[in-house]
Gaussian input, Z-matrix of N, CA and C with variables (Angstrom, degrees):
# hf/3-21g

backbone

0 1
 N
 C     1     B1
 C     2     B2     1     A1
 N     3     B3     2     A2     1     D1
 C     4     B4     3     A3     2     D2
 C     5     B5     4     A4     3     D3
 N     6     B6     5     A5     4     D4
 C     7     B7     6     A6     5     D5
 C     8     B8     7     A7     6     D6
 N     9     B9     8     A8     7     D7
 C    10    B10     9     A9     8     D8
 C    11    B11    10    A10     9     D9
 N    12    B12    11    A11    10    D10
 C    13    B13    12    A12    11    D11
 C    14    B14    13    A13    12    D12
 N    15    B15    14    A14    13    D13
 C    16    B16    15    A15    14    D14
 C    17    B17    16    A16    15    D15
 N    18    B18    17    A17    16    D16
 C    19    B19    18    A18    17    D17
 C    20    B20    19    A19    18    D18
 N    21    B21    20    A20    19    D19
 C    22    B22    21    A21    20    D20
 C    23    B23    22    A22    21    D21
 N    24    B24    23    A23    22    D22
 C    25    B25    24    A24    23    D23
 C    26    B26    25    A25    24    D24
 N    27    B27    26    A26    25    D25
 C    28    B28    27    A27    26    D26
 C    29    B29    28    A28    27    D27
 N    30    B30    29    A29    28    D28
 C    31    B31    30    A30    29    D29
 C    32    B32    31    A31    30    D30
 N    33    B33    32    A32    31    D31
 C    34    B34    33    A33    32    D32
 C    35    B35    34    A34    33    D33
 N    36    B36    35    A35    34    D34
 C    37    B37    36    A36    35    D35
 C    38    B38    37    A37    36    D36
 N    39    B39    38    A38    37    D37
 C    40    B40    39    A39    38    D38
 C    41    B41    40    A40    39    D39
 N    42    B42    41    A41    40    D40
 C    43    B43    42    A42    41    D41
 C    44    B44    43    A43    42    D42
 N    45    B45    44    A44    43    D43
 C    46    B46    45    A45    44    D44
 C    47    B47    46    A46    45    D45
 N    48    B48    47    A47    46    D46
 C    49    B49    48    A48    47    D47
 C    50    B50    49    A49    48    D48
 N    51    B51    50    A50    49    D49
 C    52    B52    51    A51    50    D50
 C    53    B53    52    A52    51    D51
 N    54    B54    53    A53    52    D52
 C    55    B55    54    A54    53    D53
 C    56    B56    55    A55    54    D54
 N    57    B57    56    A56    55    D55
 C    58    B58    57    A57    56    D56
 C    59    B59    58    A58    57    D57
 N    60    B60    59    A59    58    D58
 C    61    B61    60    A60    59    D59
 C    62    B62    61    A61    60    D60
 N    63    B63    62    A62    61    D61
 C    64    B64    63    A63    62    D62
 C    65    B65    64    A64    63    D63
 N    66    B66    65    A65    64    D64
 C    67    B67    66    A66    65    D65
 C    68    B68    67    A67    66    D66
 N    69    B69    68    A68    67    D67
 C    70    B70    69    A69    68    D68
 C    71    B71    70    A70    69    D69
 N    72    B72    71    A71    70    D70
 C    73    B73    72    A72    71    D71
 C    74    B74    73    A73    72    D72
 N    75    B75    74    A74    73    D73
 C    76    B76    75    A75    74    D74
 C    77    B77    76    A76    75    D75
 N    78    B78    77    A77    76    D76
 C    79    B79    78    A78    77    D77
 C    80    B80    79    A79    78    D78
 N    81    B81    80    A80    79    D79
 C    82    B82    81    A81    80    D80
 C    83    B83    82    A82    81    D81
 N    84    B84    83    A83    82    D82
 C    85    B85    84    A84    83    D83
 C    86    B86    85    A85    84    D84
 N    87    B87    86    A86    85    D85
 C    88    B88    87    A87    86    D86
 C    89    B89    88    A88    87    D87
 N    90    B90    89    A89    88    D88
 C    91    B91    90    A90    89    D89
 C    92    B92    91    A91    90    D90
 N    93    B93    92    A92    91    D91
 C    94    B94    93    A93    92    D92
 C    95    B95    94    A94    93    D93
 N    96    B96    95    A95    94    D94
 C    97    B97    96    A96    95    D95
 C    98    B98    97    A97    96    D96
 N    99    B99    98    A98    97    D97
 C   100   B100    99    A99    98    D98
 C   101   B101   100   A100    99    D99
 N   102   B102   101   A101   100   D100
 C   103   B103   102   A102   101   D101
 C   104   B104   103   A103   102   D102
 N   105   B105   104   A104   103   D103
 C   106   B106   105   A105   104   D104
 C   107   B107   106   A106   105   D105
 N   108   B108   107   A107   106   D106
 C   109   B109   108   A108   107   D107
 C   110   B110   109   A109   108   D108
 N   111   B111   110   A110   109   D109
 C   112   B112   111   A111   110   D110
 C   113   B113   112   A112   111   D111
 N   114   B114   113   A113   112   D112
 C   115   B115   114   A114   113   D113
 C   116   B116   115   A115   114   D114
 N   117   B117   116   A116   115   D115
 C   118   B118   117   A117   116   D116
 C   119   B119   118   A118   117   D117
 N   120   B120   119   A119   118   D118
 C   121   B121   120   A120   119   D119
 C   122   B122   121   A121   120   D120
 N   123   B123   122   A122   121   D121
 C   124   B124   123   A123   122   D122
 C   125   B125   124   A124   123   D123
 N   126   B126   125   A125   124   D124
 C   127   B127   126   A126   125   D125
 C   128   B128   127   A127   126   D126
 N   129   B129   128   A128   127   D127
 C   130   B130   129   A129   128   D128
 C   131   B131   130   A130   129   D129
 N   132   B132   131   A131   130   D130
 C   133   B133   132   A132   131   D131
 C   134   B134   133   A133   132   D132
 N   135   B135   134   A134   133   D133
 C   136   B136   135   A135   134   D134
 C   137   B137   136   A136   135   D135
 N   138   B138   137   A137   136   D136
 C   139   B139   138   A138   137   D137
 C   140   B140   139   A139   138   D138
 N   141   B141   140   A140   139   D139
 C   142   B142   141   A141   140   D140
 C   143   B143   142   A142   141   D141
 N   144   B144   143   A143   142   D142
 C   145   B145   144   A144   143   D143
 C   146   B146   145   A145   144   D144
 N   147   B147   146   A146   145   D145
 C   148   B148   147   A147   146   D146
 C   149   B149   148   A148   147   D147
 N   150   B150   149   A149   148   D148
 C   151   B151   150   A150   149   D149
 C   152   B152   151   A151   150   D150
 N   153   B153   152   A152   151   D151
 C   154   B154   153   A153   152   D152
 C   155   B155   154   A154   153   D153
 N   156   B156   155   A155   154   D154
 C   157   B157   156   A156   155   D155
 C   158   B158   157   A157   156   D156
 N   159   B159   158   A158   157   D157
 C   160   B160   159   A159   158   D158
 C   161   B161   160   A160   159   D159
 N   162   B162   161   A161   160   D160
 C   163   B163   162   A162   161   D161
 C   164   B164   163   A163   162   D162
 N   165   B165   164   A164   163   D163
 C   166   B166   165   A165   164   D164
 C   167   B167   166   A166   165   D165
 N   168   B168   167   A167   166   D166
 C   169   B169   168   A168   167   D167
 C   170   B170   169   A169   168   D168
 N   171   B171   170   A170   169   D169
 C   172   B172   171   A171   170   D170
 C   173   B173   172   A172   171   D171
 N   174   B174   173   A173   172   D172
 C   175   B175   174   A174   173   D173
 C   176   B176   175   A175   174   D174
 N   177   B177   176   A176   175   D175
 C   178   B178   177   A177   176   D176
 C   179   B179   178   A178   177   D177
 N   180   B180   179   A179   178   D178
 C   181   B181   180   A180   179   D179
 C   182   B182   181   A181   180   D180
 N   183   B183   182   A182   181   D181
 C   184   B184   183   A183   182   D182
 C   185   B185   184   A184   183   D183
 N   186   B186   185   A185   184   D184
 C   187   B187   186   A186   185   D185
 C   188   B188   187   A187   186   D186
 N   189   B189   188   A188   187   D187
 C   190   B190   189   A189   188   D188
 C   191   B191   190   A190   189   D189
 N   192   B192   191   A191   190   D190
 C   193   B193   192   A192   191   D191
 C   194   B194   193   A193   192   D192
 N   195   B195   194   A194   193   D193
 C   196   B196   195   A195   194   D194
 C   197   B197   196   A196   195   D195
 N   198   B198   197   A197   196   D196
 C   199   B199   198   A198   197   D197
 C   200   B200   199   A199   198   D198
 N   201   B201   200   A200   199   D199
 C   202   B202   201   A201   200   D200
 C   203   B203   202   A202   201   D201
 N   204   B204   203   A203   202   D202
 C   205   B205   204   A204   203   D203
 C   206   B206   205   A205   204   D204
 N   207   B207   206   A206   205   D205
 C   208   B208   207   A207   206   D206
 C   209   B209   208   A208   207   D207
 N   210   B210   209   A209   208   D208
 C   211   B211   210   A210   209   D209
 C   212   B212   211   A211   210   D210
 N   213   B213   212   A212   211   D211
 C   214   B214   213   A213   212   D212
 C   215   B215   214   A214   213   D213
 N   216   B216   215   A215   214   D214
 C   217   B217   216   A216   215   D215
 C   218   B218   217   A217   216   D216
 N   219   B219   218   A218   217   D217
 C   220   B220   219   A219   218   D218
 C   221   B221   220   A220   219   D219
 N   222   B222   221   A221   220   D220
 C   223   B223   222   A222   221   D221
 C   224   B224   223   A223   222   D222
 N   225   B225   224   A224   223   D223
 C   226   B226   225   A225   224   D224
 C   227   B227   226   A226   225   D225
 N   228   B228   227   A227   226   D226
 C   229   B229   228   A228   227   D227
 C   230   B230   229   A229   228   D228
 N   231   B231   230   A230   229   D229
 C   232   B232   231   A231   230   D230
 C   233   B233   232   A232   231   D231
 N   234   B234   233   A233   232   D232
 C   235   B235   234   A234   233   D233
 C   236   B236   235   A235   234   D234
 N   237   B237   236   A236   235   D235
 C   238   B238   237   A237   236   D236
 C   239   B239   238   A238   237   D237
 N   240   B240   239   A239   238   D238
 C   241   B241   240   A240   239   D239
 C   242   B242   241   A241   240   D240
 N   243   B243   242   A242   241   D241
 C   244   B244   243   A243   242   D242
 C   245   B245   244   A244   243   D243
 N   246   B246   245   A245   244   D244
 C   247   B247   246   A246   245   D245
 C   248   B248   247   A247   246   D246
 N   249   B249   248   A248   247   D247
 C   250   B250   249   A249   248   D248
 C   251   B251   250   A250   249   D249
 N   252   B252   251   A251   250   D250
 C   253   B253   252   A252   251   D251
 C   254   B254   253   A253   252   D252
 N   255   B255   254   A254   253   D253
 C   256   B256   255   A255   254   D254
 C   257   B257   256   A256   255   D255
 N   258   B258   257   A257   256   D256
 C   259   B259   258   A258   257   D257
 C   260   B260   259   A259   258   D258
 N   261   B261   260   A260   259   D259
 C   262   B262   261   A261   260   D260
 C   263   B263   262   A262   261   D261
 N   264   B264   263   A263   262   D262
 C   265   B265   264   A264   263   D263
 C   266   B266   265   A265   264   D264
 N   267   B267   266   A266   265   D265
 C   268   B268   267   A267   266   D266
 C   269   B269   268   A268   267   D267
 N   270   B270   269   A269   268   D268
 C   271   B271   270   A270   269   D269
 C   272   B272   271   A271   270   D270
 N   273   B273   272   A272   271   D271
 C   274   B274   273   A273   272   D272
 C   275   B275   274   A274   273   D273
 N   276   B276   275   A275   274   D274
 C   277   B277   276   A276   275   D275
 C   278   B278   277   A277   276   D276
 N   279   B279   278   A278   277   D277
 C   280   B280   279   A279   278   D278
 C   281   B281   280   A280   279   D279
 N   282   B282   281   A281   280   D280
 C   283   B283   282   A282   281   D281
 C   284   B284   283   A283   282   D282

   B1=1.4558
   B2=1.5271
   B3=1.2780
   B4=1.4632
   B5=1.5250
   B6=1.3162
   B7=1.4546
   B8=1.5208
   B9=1.3117
   B10=1.4580
   B11=1.5231
   B12=1.3194
   B13=1.4649
   B14=1.5235
   B15=1.3004
   B16=1.4636
   B17=1.5338
   B18=1.3421
   B19=1.4655
   B20=1.5308
   B21=1.3232
   B22=1.4633
   B23=1.5214
   B24=1.3215
   B25=1.4608
   B26=1.5282
   B27=1.3239
   B28=1.4626
   B29=1.5244
   B30=1.3294
   B31=1.4665
   B32=1.5194
   B33=1.3002
   B34=1.4566
   B35=1.5308
   B36=1.3130
   B37=1.4580
   B38=1.5135
   B39=1.3238
   B40=1.4670
   B41=1.5291
   B42=1.3222
   B43=1.4597
   B44=1.5167
   B45=1.3221
   B46=1.4583
   B47=1.5271
   B48=1.3032
   B49=1.4689
   B50=1.5273
   B51=1.3122
   B52=1.4569
   B53=1.5188
   B54=1.3243
   B55=1.4649
   B56=1.5140
   B57=1.3201
   B58=1.4644
   B59=1.5129
   B60=1.3392
   B61=1.4622
   B62=1.5303
   B63=1.3204
   B64=1.4672
   B65=1.5216
   B66=1.3312
   B67=1.4678
   B68=1.5264
   B69=1.3495
   B70=1.4724
   B71=1.5262
   B72=1.3244
   B73=1.4664
   B74=1.5276
   B75=1.3231
   B76=1.4653
   B77=1.5242
   B78=1.3124
   B79=1.4656
   B80=1.5266
   B81=1.3302
   B82=1.4672
   B83=1.5277
   B84=1.3290
   B85=1.4701
   B86=1.5243
   B87=1.3112
   B88=1.4667
   B89=1.5232
   B90=1.3392
   B91=1.4669
   B92=1.5278
   B93=1.3306
   B94=1.4647
   B95=1.5249
   B96=1.3265
   B97=1.4678
   B98=1.5202
   B99=1.3158
   B100=1.4642
   B101=1.5289
   B102=1.3283
   B103=1.4620
   B104=1.5262
   B105=1.3225
   B106=1.4687
   B107=1.5262
   B108=1.3199
   B109=1.4666
   B110=1.5276
   B111=1.3256
   B112=1.4741
   B113=1.5219
   B114=1.3374
   B115=1.4619
   B116=1.5259
   B117=1.3392
   B118=1.4728
   B119=1.5225
   B120=1.3307
   B121=1.4646
   B122=1.5296
   B123=1.3366
   B124=1.4713
   B125=1.5221
   B126=1.3138
   B127=1.4786
   B128=1.5286
   B129=1.3312
   B130=1.4582
   B131=1.5225
   B132=1.3338
   B133=1.4695
   B134=1.5265
   B135=1.3196
   B136=1.4626
   B137=1.5260
   B138=1.3383
   B139=1.4671
   B140=1.5229
   B141=1.3397
   B142=1.4703
   B143=1.5233
   B144=1.3417
   B145=1.4677
   B146=1.5230
   B147=1.3233
   B148=1.4679
   B149=1.5260
   B150=1.3235
   B151=1.4633
   B152=1.5181
   B153=1.3174
   B154=1.4569
   B155=1.5268
   B156=1.3000
   B157=1.4633
   B158=1.5204
   B159=1.3043
   B160=1.4577
   B161=1.5191
   B162=1.3146
   B163=1.4603
   B164=1.5178
   B165=1.3300
   B166=1.4589
   B167=1.5275
   B168=1.3213
   B169=1.4479
   B170=1.5240
   B171=1.3183
   B172=1.4601
   B173=1.5228
   B174=1.3340
   B175=1.4620
   B176=1.5252
   B177=1.3320
   B178=1.4674
   B179=1.5224
   B180=1.3362
   B181=1.4663
   B182=1.5236
   B183=1.3235
   B184=1.4664
   B185=1.5244
   B186=1.3305
   B187=1.4654
   B188=1.5317
   B189=1.3323
   B190=1.4662
   B191=1.5222
   B192=1.3196
   B193=1.4650
   B194=1.5267
   B195=1.3216
   B196=1.4617
   B197=1.5232
   B198=1.3192
   B199=1.4639
   B200=1.5237
   B201=1.3297
   B202=1.4674
   B203=1.5229
   B204=1.3208
   B205=1.4695
   B206=1.5263
   B207=1.3061
   B208=1.4638
   B209=1.5218
   B210=1.3274
   B211=1.4698
   B212=1.5221
   B213=1.3258
   B214=1.4671
   B215=1.5245
   B216=1.3279
   B217=1.4571
   B218=1.5204
   B219=1.3227
   B220=1.4611
   B221=1.5261
   B222=1.3140
   B223=1.4627
   B224=1.5217
   B225=1.3204
   B226=1.4571
   B227=1.5012
   B228=1.2853
   B229=1.4586
   B230=1.5126
   B231=1.2875
   B232=1.4579
   B233=1.5328
   B234=1.3464
   B235=1.4635
   B236=1.5307
   B237=1.3379
   B238=1.4659
   B239=1.5275
   B240=1.3287
   B241=1.4649
   B242=1.5208
   B243=1.3389
   B244=1.4633
   B245=1.5219
   B246=1.3325
   B247=1.4649
   B248=1.5098
   B249=1.3191
   B250=1.4590
   B251=1.5287
   B252=1.3248
   B253=1.4634
   B254=1.5245
   B255=1.3286
   B256=1.4663
   B257=1.5220
   B258=1.3328
   B259=1.4602
   B260=1.5196
   B261=1.3335
   B262=1.4539
   B263=1.5280
   B264=1.3121
   B265=1.4638
   B266=1.5278
   B267=1.3137
   B268=1.4693
   B269=1.5286
   B270=1.3311
   B271=1.4825
   B272=1.5208
   B273=1.3060
   B274=1.4669
   B275=1.5311
   B276=1.3467
   B277=1.4581
   B278=1.5292
   B279=1.3090
   B280=1.4814
   B281=1.5145
   B282=1.3587
   B283=1.4642
   B284=1.4385
   A1=109.22
   A2=115.91
   A3=120.94
   A4=109.17
   A5=116.15
   A6=121.18
   A7=109.88
   A8=116.63
   A9=120.82
   A10=108.74
   A11=115.74
   A12=118.85
   A13=110.38
   A14=116.91
   A15=120.84
   A16=110.71
   A17=116.75
   A18=121.07
   A19=110.68
   A20=116.04
   A21=120.21
   A22=110.54
   A23=117.42
   A24=121.12
   A25=110.69
   A26=116.68
   A27=121.18
   A28=111.27
   A29=116.41
   A30=120.46
   A31=110.31
   A32=117.29
   A33=121.42
   A34=110.86
   A35=116.84
   A36=121.27
   A37=113.69
   A38=117.66
   A39=122.32
   A40=113.20
   A41=118.31
   A42=120.07
   A43=110.08
   A44=115.70
   A45=120.19
   A46=109.92
   A47=117.17
   A48=125.32
   A49=111.54
   A50=116.61
   A51=121.28
   A52=113.18
   A53=116.50
   A54=120.31
   A55=111.51
   A56=116.18
   A57=121.82
   A58=111.08
   A59=114.70
   A60=119.03
   A61=111.32
   A62=116.61
   A63=120.73
   A64=109.62
   A65=116.32
   A66=120.17
   A67=110.88
   A68=116.26
   A69=119.90
   A70=111.29
   A71=115.67
   A72=120.18
   A73=110.69
   A74=116.73
   A75=120.03
   A76=111.14
   A77=117.40
   A78=121.23
   A79=110.37
   A80=116.60
   A81=120.35
   A82=111.21
   A83=116.72
   A84=120.65
   A85=109.95
   A86=116.12
   A87=120.62
   A88=111.45
   A89=117.15
   A90=121.23
   A91=110.67
   A92=116.70
   A93=121.14
   A94=110.48
   A95=116.56
   A96=120.18
   A97=111.12
   A98=116.48
   A99=120.65
   A100=110.93
   A101=115.92
   A102=120.32
   A103=111.04
   A104=116.88
   A105=120.77
   A106=110.47
   A107=116.77
   A108=120.05
   A109=110.55
   A110=117.10
   A111=120.39
   A112=111.18
   A113=116.86
   A114=120.23
   A115=111.22
   A116=117.11
   A117=120.06
   A118=111.09
   A119=116.46
   A120=120.58
   A121=110.24
   A122=116.61
   A123=120.48
   A124=110.90
   A125=116.58
   A126=121.30
   A127=110.12
   A128=116.25
   A129=119.87
   A130=112.19
   A131=117.26
   A132=120.24
   A133=110.32
   A134=116.49
   A135=120.68
   A136=110.01
   A137=116.38
   A138=119.93
   A139=111.16
   A140=116.56
   A141=120.13
   A142=111.18
   A143=116.08
   A144=120.19
   A145=111.34
   A146=116.30
   A147=120.84
   A148=112.31
   A149=116.48
   A150=120.33
   A151=112.97
   A152=117.45
   A153=120.98
   A154=114.03
   A155=118.38
   A156=120.41
   A157=113.66
   A158=118.30
   A159=121.10
   A160=113.27
   A161=118.00
   A162=120.95
   A163=112.04
   A164=114.50
   A165=119.91
   A166=111.59
   A167=116.63
   A168=119.98
   A169=109.11
   A170=115.63
   A171=122.18
   A172=111.41
   A173=117.41
   A174=120.22
   A175=111.74
   A176=117.40
   A177=120.50
   A178=110.91
   A179=116.87
   A180=120.58
   A181=110.96
   A182=116.72
   A183=120.64
   A184=109.97
   A185=116.62
   A186=121.20
   A187=109.76
   A188=117.22
   A189=121.27
   A190=111.17
   A191=116.88
   A192=120.76
   A193=110.35
   A194=117.19
   A195=120.76
   A196=110.99
   A197=117.00
   A198=121.30
   A199=110.27
   A200=116.45
   A201=121.14
   A202=110.87
   A203=116.95
   A204=120.39
   A205=110.95
   A206=116.54
   A207=120.35
   A208=110.74
   A209=117.31
   A210=121.22
   A211=110.13
   A212=116.92
   A213=120.20
   A214=111.18
   A215=116.21
   A216=119.61
   A217=111.19
   A218=117.07
   A219=120.26
   A220=111.36
   A221=116.05
   A222=120.16
   A223=113.41
   A224=115.14
   A225=116.86
   A226=114.80
   A227=116.55
   A228=118.51
   A229=112.16
   A230=117.49
   A231=123.53
   A232=110.60
   A233=118.53
   A234=120.48
   A235=113.17
   A236=117.50
   A237=120.57
   A238=110.46
   A239=116.42
   A240=120.52
   A241=110.47
   A242=116.14
   A243=119.17
   A244=110.21
   A245=116.45
   A246=119.85
   A247=110.98
   A248=117.00
   A249=122.09
   A250=110.21
   A251=116.39
   A252=120.50
   A253=111.07
   A254=116.52
   A255=119.95
   A256=111.00
   A257=116.96
   A258=119.76
   A259=110.61
   A260=116.13
   A261=120.96
   A262=110.68
   A263=116.51
   A264=121.13
   A265=112.63
   A266=116.67
   A267=121.06
   A268=110.77
   A269=117.77
   A270=120.61
   A271=112.49
   A272=118.39
   A273=121.15
   A274=111.82
   A275=118.13
   A276=121.53
   A277=112.34
   A278=117.30
   A279=120.37
   A280=109.53
   A281=113.47
   A282=119.62
   A283=116.07
   D1=131.14
   D2=176.70
   D3=-89.08
   D4=128.35
   D5=-179.88
   D6=-92.64
   D7=146.33
   D8=175.27
   D9=-83.21
   D10=161.37
   D11=176.73
   D12=-60.59
   D13=-37.87
   D14=179.07
   D15=-58.27
   D16=-44.83
   D17=179.46
   D18=-64.76
   D19=-41.86
   D20=179.72
   D21=-64.58
   D22=-44.44
   D23=179.28
   D24=-62.51
   D25=-39.47
   D26=-179.32
   D27=-62.22
   D28=-47.56
   D29=179.85
   D30=-67.61
   D31=-44.14
   D32=-179.11
   D33=-63.05
   D34=-35.98
   D35=179.97
   D36=-64.19
   D37=-19.52
   D38=-177.41
   D39=-86.20
   D40=-14.36
   D41=179.77
   D42=-87.80
   D43=167.35
   D44=-179.99
   D45=-60.17
   D46=131.61
   D47=-176.96
   D48=62.67
   D49=17.56
   D50=-178.61
   D51=-61.62
   D52=-38.73
   D53=179.35
   D54=-59.12
   D55=-41.44
   D56=177.73
   D57=-65.48
   D58=-42.77
   D59=-179.93
   D60=-64.65
   D61=-40.24
   D62=178.22
   D63=-62.13
   D64=-45.12
   D65=179.68
   D66=-61.56
   D67=-43.55
   D68=178.98
   D69=-64.08
   D70=-41.65
   D71=179.27
   D72=-64.41
   D73=-41.82
   D74=178.32
   D75=-64.15
   D76=-36.67
   D77=177.59
   D78=-64.19
   D79=-45.00
   D80=179.73
   D81=-64.77
   D82=-41.79
   D83=178.26
   D84=-62.20
   D85=-41.00
   D86=178.70
   D87=-62.63
   D88=-40.16
   D89=178.34
   D90=-63.27
   D91=-44.52
   D92=-179.18
   D93=-64.41
   D94=-42.63
   D95=178.89
   D96=-64.03
   D97=-40.11
   D98=179.16
   D99=-65.11
   D100=-42.93
   D101=178.02
   D102=-62.59
   D103=-41.89
   D104=178.59
   D105=-63.80
   D106=-41.76
   D107=178.86
   D108=-63.14
   D109=-43.13
   D110=178.53
   D111=-62.62
   D112=-39.47
   D113=177.69
   D114=-64.70
   D115=-40.85
   D116=177.71
   D117=-63.64
   D118=-41.50
   D119=179.45
   D120=-62.64
   D121=-45.44
   D122=179.21
   D123=-62.77
   D124=-44.11
   D125=179.47
   D126=-61.12
   D127=-43.82
   D128=-179.34
   D129=-65.76
   D130=-34.61
   D131=176.83
   D132=-62.87
   D133=-43.39
   D134=179.11
   D135=-64.76
   D136=-46.16
   D137=179.63
   D138=-61.40
   D139=-40.57
   D140=177.90
   D141=-62.53
   D142=-43.16
   D143=-179.20
   D144=-63.39
   D145=-31.97
   D146=179.97
   D147=-90.32
   D148=-3.33
   D149=-179.20
   D150=69.66
   D151=29.38
   D152=-175.27
   D153=-110.16
   D154=-9.08
   D155=-171.07
   D156=-66.56
   D157=-35.64
   D158=-175.21
   D159=-92.37
   D160=8.02
   D161=-178.75
   D162=-72.61
   D163=166.32
   D164=-179.94
   D165=-68.02
   D166=-44.84
   D167=-178.01
   D168=-129.99
   D169=90.43
   D170=-174.69
   D171=-61.02
   D172=-41.70
   D173=-178.24
   D174=-60.81
   D175=-42.92
   D176=178.03
   D177=-66.04
   D178=-39.41
   D179=179.13
   D180=-62.72
   D181=-41.34
   D182=179.08
   D183=-66.11
   D184=-42.15
   D185=179.44
   D186=-62.12
   D187=-42.64
   D188=178.75
   D189=-64.45
   D190=-41.35
   D191=178.84
   D192=-63.82
   D193=-43.68
   D194=178.86
   D195=-62.61
   D196=-40.62
   D197=178.32
   D198=-63.75
   D199=-44.48
   D200=179.42
   D201=-60.88
   D202=-45.67
   D203=179.49
   D204=-63.78
   D205=-38.71
   D206=178.47
   D207=-62.81
   D208=-44.59
   D209=178.89
   D210=-63.96
   D211=-43.27
   D212=178.51
   D213=-59.43
   D214=-42.79
   D215=179.94
   D216=-65.97
   D217=-38.31
   D218=179.07
   D219=-66.84
   D220=-37.60
   D221=-177.20
   D222=-78.30
   D223=-43.58
   D224=-173.29
   D225=-130.67
   D226=4.52
   D227=178.93
   D228=83.86
   D229=-85.97
   D230=-172.41
   D231=-104.52
   D232=116.85
   D233=179.76
   D234=-57.08
   D235=-32.37
   D236=178.47
   D237=-64.86
   D238=-43.45
   D239=178.17
   D240=-65.07
   D241=-37.17
   D242=178.84
   D243=-63.34
   D244=-38.50
   D245=177.86
   D246=-61.98
   D247=-42.16
   D248=177.88
   D249=-64.32
   D250=-41.78
   D251=178.14
   D252=-62.17
   D253=-40.68
   D254=-179.63
   D255=-67.67
   D256=-38.68
   D257=178.13
   D258=-62.85
   D259=-39.25
   D260=179.58
   D261=-69.46
   D262=-41.83
   D263=-177.18
   D264=-75.25
   D265=-30.81
   D266=-176.06
   D267=-128.04
   D268=66.43
   D269=-175.77
   D270=-61.04
   D271=-26.74
   D272=-179.10
   D273=-71.35
   D274=-10.58
   D275=-178.78
   D276=-96.00
   D277=1.95
   D278=179.32
   D279=-65.54
   D280=145.55
   D281=-177.94
   D282=-78.78

């Protein structure tokens, strides 16, 4: 049987110093939840910047992007330099 946090807090509250333990446990749970929320916010900012957040399969999109960047680095080293090289080689493609 899986117990709910409410049930656990209720039982824990009945033991000696249980109230203190419940308060400490709630504080730790709150810290973990806050950290998880901050991580989600940071992840979403990165996904938004890359235009990947609203895609059907974000994990596959990230994997594809990482693969593309890896290939670019293997071929030309620095993707920024490659962009400059492409602009020089293909001036008619400038935006």
